[in-house]
VEXTILO-881843 format. One record per atom (N, C-alpha, C, O): chain; z, x, y; residue number from 1; residue in one letter; atom name. Coordinates in steps of 0.001 Angstrom, whole numbers, plus 500000, padded with zeros to 6 digits. Layout:
<atoms>
 kette     zz     xx     yy  nr rest atom
     A      Z      X      Y NUM    A   CA
...
</atoms>
This chain:
<atoms>
 kette     zz     xx     yy  nr rest atom
     A 274404 291624 285934   1    R    N
     A 273663 292852 286088   1    R   CA
     A 274431 293832 286941   1    R    C
     A 274962 293473 287992   1    R    O
     A 274488 295048 286497   2    R    N
     A 275157 296078 287282   2    R   CA
     A 274111 296896 288030   2    R    C
     A 273242 297518 287419   2    R    O
     A 274201 296890 289306   3    A    N
     A 273234 297628 290121   3    A   CA
     A 273615 299101 290179   3    A    C
     A 274793 299458 290162   3    A    O
     A 272592 299948 290247   4    G    N
     A 272839 301368 290428   4    G   CA
     A 272981 302165 289151   4    G    C
     A 273172 303379 289214   4    G    O
     A 272897 301526 287987   5    Y    N
     A 273056 302246 286732   5    Y   CA
     A 271763 302270 285918   5    Y    C
     A 271802 302373 284692   5    Y    O
     A 270656 302177 286575   6    D    N
     A 269361 302163 285908   6    D   CA
     A 268945 303594 285590   6    D    C
     A 268871 304433 286488   6    D    O
     A 268676 303873 284339   7    I    N
     A 268261 305198 283910   7    I   CA
     A 266738 305240 283891   7    I    C
     A 266095 304267 283497   7    I    O
     A 266166 306344 284307   8    G    N
     A 264725 306521 284270   8    G   CA
     A 264138 306523 285667   8    G    C
     A 264804 306156 286636   8    G    O
     A 262878 306943 285762   9    P    N
     A 262218 307023 287066   9    P   CA
     A 261881 305642 287621   9    P    C
     A 261746 304665 286883   9    P    O
     A 261752 305595 288928  10    S    N
     A 261379 304337 289582  10    S   CA
     A 259891 304069 289375  10    S    C
     A 259150 304932 288904  10    S    O
     A 259471 302867 289731  11    K    N
     A 258060 302512 289610  11    K   CA
     A 257207 303398 290521  11    K    C
     A 256124 303829 290126  11    K    O
     A 257684 303669 291723  12    A    N
     A 256928 304516 292651  12    A   CA
     A 256762 305928 292097  12    A    C
     A 255704 306538 292244  12    A    O
     A 257802 306437 291468  13    E    N
     A 257723 307761 290861  13    E   CA
     A 256736 307760 289690  13    E    C
     A 255968 308708 289525  13    E    O
     A 256755 306713 288890  14    L    N
     A 255804 306609 287786  14    L   CA
     A 254367 306521 288284  14    L    C
     A 253470 307124 287693  14    L    O
     A 254139 305776 289365  15    V    N
     A 252790 305677 289936  15    V   CA
     A 252319 307053 290393  15    V    C
     A 251171 307429 290161  15    V    O
     A 253202 307796 291038  16    R    N
     A 252851 309140 291508  16    R   CA
     A 252524 310066 290336  16    R    C
     A 251559 310828 290397  16    R    O
     A 253318 310003 289278  17    L    N
     A 253077 310829 288097  17    L   CA
     A 251772 310434 287393  17    L    C
     A 251026 311294 286924  17    L    O
     A 251507 309131 287324  18    M    N
     A 250279 308671 286682  18    M   CA
     A 249046 309080 287480  18    M    C
     A 248029 309467 286906  18    M    O
     A 249139 308992 288805  19    A    N
     A 248008 309399 289648  19    A   CA
     A 247736 310891 289475  19    A    C
     A 246580 311309 289418  19    A    O
     A 248782 311682 289393  20    R    N
     A 248618 313127 289182  20    R   CA
     A 248018 313397 287800  20    R    C
     A 247175 314282 287653  20    R    O
     A 248448 312641 286792  21    A    N
     A 247929 312827 285435  21    A   CA
     A 246454 312431 285354  21    A    C
     A 245690 313058 284621  21    A    O
     A 246045 311403 286093  22    L    N
     A 244642 310996 286084  22    L   CA
     A 243743 312104 286619  22    L    C
     A 242602 312240 286177  22    L    O
     A 244236 312891 287557  23    L    N
     A 243444 313997 288092  23    L   CA
     A 243252 315101 287066  23    L    C
     A 242270 315840 287132  23    L    O
     A 244171 315225 286123  24    Q    N
     A 244127 316310 285148  24    Q   CA
     A 243370 315958 283872  24    Q    C
     A 243086 316839 283060  24    Q    O
     A 243047 314701 283690  25    I    N
     A 242374 314274 282459  25    I   CA
     A 240920 314722 282499  25    I    C
     A 240235 314597 283514  25    I    O
     A 240466 315253 281350  26    E    N
     A 239085 315703 281250  26    E   CA
     A 238150 314492 281270  26    E    C
     A 238505 313424 280771  26    E    O
     A 236979 314655 281835  27    P    N
     A 236027 313538 281892  27    P   CA
     A 235660 313047 280499  27    P    C
     A 235665 313807 279531  27    P    O
     A 235349 311787 280423  28    D    N
     A 234940 311105 279193  28    D   CA
     A 236059 310969 278166  28    D    C
     A 235780 310798 276979  28    D    O
     A 237309 311042 278592  29    A    N
     A 238407 310722 277678  29    A   CA
     A 238287 309239 277342  29    A    C
     A 238136 308421 278248  29    A    O
     A 238350 308874 276066  30    P    N
     A 238069 307479 275696  30    P   CA
     A 239110 306480 276173  30    P    C
     A 238746 305388 276610  30    P    O
     A 240381 306813 276103  31    D    N
     A 241432 305869 276477  31    D   CA
     A 242271 306490 277593  31    D    C
     A 243146 307317 277338  31    D    O
     A 241997 306085 278820  32    L    N
     A 242674 306679 279967  32    L   CA
     A 244174 306407 279961  32    L    C
     A 244968 307294 280275  32    L    O
     A 244561 305202 279610  33    K    N
     A 245986 304867 279633  33    K   CA
     A 246766 305705 278623  33    K    C
     A 247844 306209 278938  33    K    O
     A 246233 305855 277424  34    A    N
     A 246916 306658 276408  34    A   CA
     A 247012 308121 276841  34    A    C
     A 248023 308780 276598  34    A    O
     A 245958 308622 277480  35    A    N
     A 245975 310013 277942  35    A   CA
     A 247005 310206 279050  35    A    C
     A 247686 311231 279095  35    A    O
     A 247121 309231 279938  36    V    N
     A 248106 309326 281021  36    V   CA
     A 249516 309240 280459  36    V    C
     A 250385 310019 280848  36    V    O
     A 249750 308306 279552  37    L    N
     A 251086 308157 278981  37    L   CA
     A 251509 309393 278196  37    L    C
     A 252692 309734 278166  37    L    O
     A 250557 310060 277566  38    A    N
     A 250880 311284 276833  38    A   CA
     A 251315 312398 277776  38    A    C
     A 252071 313285 277380  38    A    O
     A 250844 312361 279024  39    R    N
     A 251181 313402 279998  39    R   CA
     A 252449 313100 280802  39    R    C
     A 252892 313939 281586  39    R    O
     A 253027 311935 280620  40    L    N
     A 254236 311599 281371  40    L   CA
     A 255475 312325 280855  40    L    C
     A 256411 312580 281613  40    L    O
     A 255478 312651 279586  41    G    N
     A 256576 313418 279016  41    G   CA
     A 257907 312695 279034  41    G    C
     A 257994 311520 278678  41    G    O
     A 258945 313408 279453  42    R    N
     A 260309 312867 279430  42    R   CA
     A 260451 311666 280355  42    R    C
     A 261150 310708 280023  42    R    O
     A 259799 311707 281506  43    D    N
     A 259891 310574 282435  43    D   CA
     A 259307 309304 281828  43    D    C
     A 259844 308215 282032  43    D    O
     A 258218 309434 281088  44    G    N
     A 257643 308279 280428  44    G   CA
     A 258508 307756 279306  44    G    C
     A 258562 306551 279060  44    G    O
     A 259191 308671 278620  45    A    N
     A 260054 308255 277518  45    A   CA
     A 261303 307543 278024  45    A    C
     A 261841 306679 277332  45    A    O
     A 261767 307887 279212  46    M    N
     A 262981 307281 279754  46    M   CA
     A 262728 305977 280490  46    M    C
     A 263658 305205 280723  46    M    O
     A 261465 305722 280863  47    A    N
     A 261153 304524 281645  47    A   CA
     A 261077 303293 280751  47    A    C
     A 260773 303384 279562  47    A    O
     A 261358 302155 281344  48    K    N
     A 261227 300882 280640  48    K   CA
     A 259743 300547 280501  48    K    C
     A 258928 300925 281343  48    K    O
     A 259408 299842 279442  49    S    N
     A 257998 299523 279201  49    S   CA
     A 257436 298630 280312  49    S    C
     A 256264 298749 280670  49    S    O
     A 258259 297745 280850  50    R    N
     A 257746 296889 281936  50    R   CA
     A 257503 297695 283205  50    R    C
     A 256595 297375 283972  50    R    O
     A 258309 298749 283443  51    D    N
     A 258070 299623 284599  51    D   CA
     A 256799 300435 284400  51    D    C
     A 256036 300643 285343  51    D    O
     A 256572 300893 283174  52    I    N
     A 255348 301642 282877  52    I   CA
     A 254132 300753 283071  52    I    C
     A 253134 301183 283650  52    I    O
     A 254205 299527 282597  53    Q    N
     A 253078 298601 282728  53    Q   CA
     A 252792 298279 284197  53    Q    C
     A 251634 298268 284613  53    Q    O
     A 253826 298022 284971  54    A    N
     A 253636 297725 286400  54    A   CA
     A 253093 298940 287139  54    A    C
     A 252239 298803 288015  54    A    O
     A 253579 300119 286795  55    A    N
     A 253090 301340 287439  55    A   CA
     A 251635 301601 287065  55    A    C
     A 250860 302063 287903  55    A    O
     A 251252 301314 285829  56    W    N
     A 249866 301522 285410  56    W   CA
     A 248930 300589 286167  56    W    C
     A 247835 300996 286554  56    W    O
     A 249349 299338 286384  57    Q    N
     A 248527 298404 287145  57    Q   CA
     A 248259 298944 288552  57    Q    C
     A 247136 298865 289049  57    Q    O
     A 249296 299492 289186  58    T    N
     A 249152 300036 290535  58    T   CA
     A 248343 301327 290526  58    T    C
     A 247480 301523 291381  58    T    O
     A 248613 302205 289569  59    A    N
     A 247943 303510 289515  59    A   CA
     A 246446 303361 289266  59    A    C
     A 245651 304091 289858  59    A    O
     A 246050 302434 288408  60    K    N
     A 244621 302295 288138  60    K   CA
     A 243874 301700 289329  60    K    C
     A 242733 302078 289593  60    K    O
     A 244505 300777 290049  61    R    N
     A 243861 300256 291262  61    R   CA
     A 243748 301344 292321  61    R    C
     A 242732 301453 293007  61    R    O
     A 244792 302142 292447  62    R    N
     A 244777 303238 293417  62    R   CA
     A 243713 304275 293059  62    R    C
     A 243009 304770 293939  62    R    O
     A 243593 304604 291776  63    A    N
     A 242595 305589 291341  63    A   CA
     A 241180 305095 291622  63    A    C
     A 240340 305858 292099  63    A    O
     A 240914 303832 291334  64    A    N
     A 239580 303278 291578  64    A   CA
     A 239272 303216 293070  64    A    C
     A 238124 303394 293475  64    A    O
     A 240294 302964 293889  65    R    N
     A 240091 302878 295330  65    R   CA
     A 239960 304259 295973  65    R    C
     A 239111 304452 296843  65    R    O
     A 240787 305220 295558  66    E    N
     A 240813 306528 296209  66    E   CA
     A 239800 307510 295628  66    E    C
     A 239422 308471 296298  66    E    O
     A 239354 307285 294387  67    Q    N
     A 238410 308201 293750  67    Q   CA
     A 237254 307431 293116  67    Q    C
     A 237086 307466 291896  67    Q    O
     A 236457 306740 293924  68    P    N
     A 235369 305946 293340  68    P   CA
     A 234301 306797 292666  68    P    C
     A 233534 306281 291853  68    P    O
     A 234234 308085 292983  69    E    N
     A 233257 308957 292327  69    E   CA
     A 233664 309286 290883  69    E    C
     A 232818 309685 290083  69    E    O
     A 234936 309124 290545  70    R    N
     A 235421 309414 289184  70    R   CA
     A 235729 308161 288377  70    R    C
     A 235449 308112 287179  70    R    O
     A 236310 307133 289028  71    F    N
     A 236790 305960 288300  71    F   CA
     A 236231 304684 288898  71    F    C
     A 235873 304626 290074  71    F    O
     A 236167 303654 288050  72    R    N
     A 235806 302314 288513  72    R   CA
     A 236646 301313 287731  72    R    C
     A 237058 301574 286601  72    R    O
     A 236886 300193 288336  73    L    N
     A 237678 299147 287710  73    L   CA
     A 236725 298062 287217  73    L    C
     A 236017 297443 288012  73    L    O
     A 236709 297835 285912  74    V    N
     A 235871 296804 285298  74    V   CA
     A 236818 295717 284818  74    V    C
     A 237473 295862 283786  74    V    O
     A 236886 294637 285568  75    G    N
     A 237878 293607 285272  75    G   CA
     A 239262 294177 285507  75    G    C
     A 239622 294478 286645  75    G    O
     A 240037 294329 284456  76    K    N
     A 241368 294923 284573  76    K   CA
     A 241429 296302 283916  76    K    C
     A 242505 296886 283791  76    K    O
     A 240275 296818 283498  77    T    N
     A 240235 298074 282759  77    T   CA
     A 239714 299195 283643  77    T    C
     A 238705 299031 284328  77    T    O
     A 240393 300325 283630  78    L    N
     A 239953 301504 284364  78    L   CA
     A 238969 302270 283494  78    L    C
     A 239285 302618 282357  78    L    O
     A 237783 302533 284020  79    R    N
     A 236728 303236 283302  79    R   CA
     A 236284 304456 284102  79    R    C
     A 236525 304554 285305  79    R    O
     A 235634 305376 283408  80    W    N
     A 235019 306504 284100  80    W   CA
     A 233795 306006 284833  80    W    C
     A 233074 305146 284328  80    W    O
     A 233552 306540 286025  81    N    N
     A 232326 306242 286747  81    N   CA
     A 231246 307152 286189  81    N    C
     A 231404 308373 286190  81    N    O
     A 230174 306586 285722  82    L    N
     A 229132 307361 285059  82    L   CA
     A 228102 307902 286033  82    L    C
     A 227007 308276 285613  82    L    O
     A 228412 307954 287296  83    G    N
     A 227501 308536 288272  83    G   CA
     A 226290 307684 288564  83    G    C
     A 225191 308203 288762  83    G    O
     A 226482 306386 288593  84    G    N
     A 225379 305497 288931  84    G   CA
     A 224591 305020 287726  84    G    C
     A 223793 304091 287848  84    G    O
     A 224793 305637 286552  85    K    N
     A 224102 305184 285354  85    K   CA
     A 224742 303883 284888  85    K    C
     A 225964 303741 284890  85    K    O
     A 223916 302959 284498  86    Y    N
     A 224447 301680 284025  86    Y   CA
     A 224589 301755 282520  86    Y    C
     A 223626 302042 281809  86    Y    O
     A 225770 301501 282045  87    R    N
     A 226008 301382 280617  87    R   CA
     A 226794 300106 280397  87    R    C
     A 227837 299892 281014  87    R    O
     A 226292 299270 279526  88    R    N
     A 226952 297996 279269  88    R   CA
     A 228257 298236 278526  88    R    C
     A 228287 298917 277501  88    R    O
     A 229317 297675 279048  89    E    N
     A 230619 297772 278416  89    E   CA
     A 230673 296837 277219  89    E    C
     A 230061 295769 277250  89    E    O
     A 231390 297210 276167  90    P    N
     A 231493 296326 275008  90    P   CA
     A 232094 294969 275399  90    P    C
     A 233087 294897 276122  90    P    O
     A 231478 293922 274911  91    G    N
     A 231979 292584 275169  91    G   CA
     A 231554 291984 276498  91    G    C
     A 232019 290903 276861  91    G    O
     A 230679 292662 277232  92    T    N
     A 230206 292126 278506  92    T   CA
     A 228736 291767 278388  92    T    C
     A 228028 292274 277518  92    T    O
     A 228289 290896 279262  93    H    N
     A 226883 290508 279264  93    H   CA
     A 226100 291394 280211  93    H    C
     A 226654 291872 281201  93    H    O
     A 224820 291628 279932  94    P    N
     A 224032 292524 280771  94    P   CA
     A 223630 291928 282126  94    P    C
     A 223052 292630 282956  94    P    O
     A 223927 290653 282359  95    W    N
     A 223556 290058 283645  95    W   CA
     A 224684 289912 284567  95    W    C
     A 224510 289425 285684  95    W    O
</atoms>
């Protein structure tokens, strides 16, 4: 492995870009990850898929922790916070 010749943004940079993109997404977007990836542009195209996946894991936890009024983490999936209304997620039990 040759160090120092990695092309593309770092994981920290991707997390920062994803967090910024989450703030710009309109409420009730059905697929948050797809909407964020569409907003990454050239940086997303140059990043490795494993870096994007690792950055998404960090960004969604950060979003749920820093903005609980907008987002919530259901298992491993980032969802919109419905403002206290309970809506059963597909594939989950009501209890």
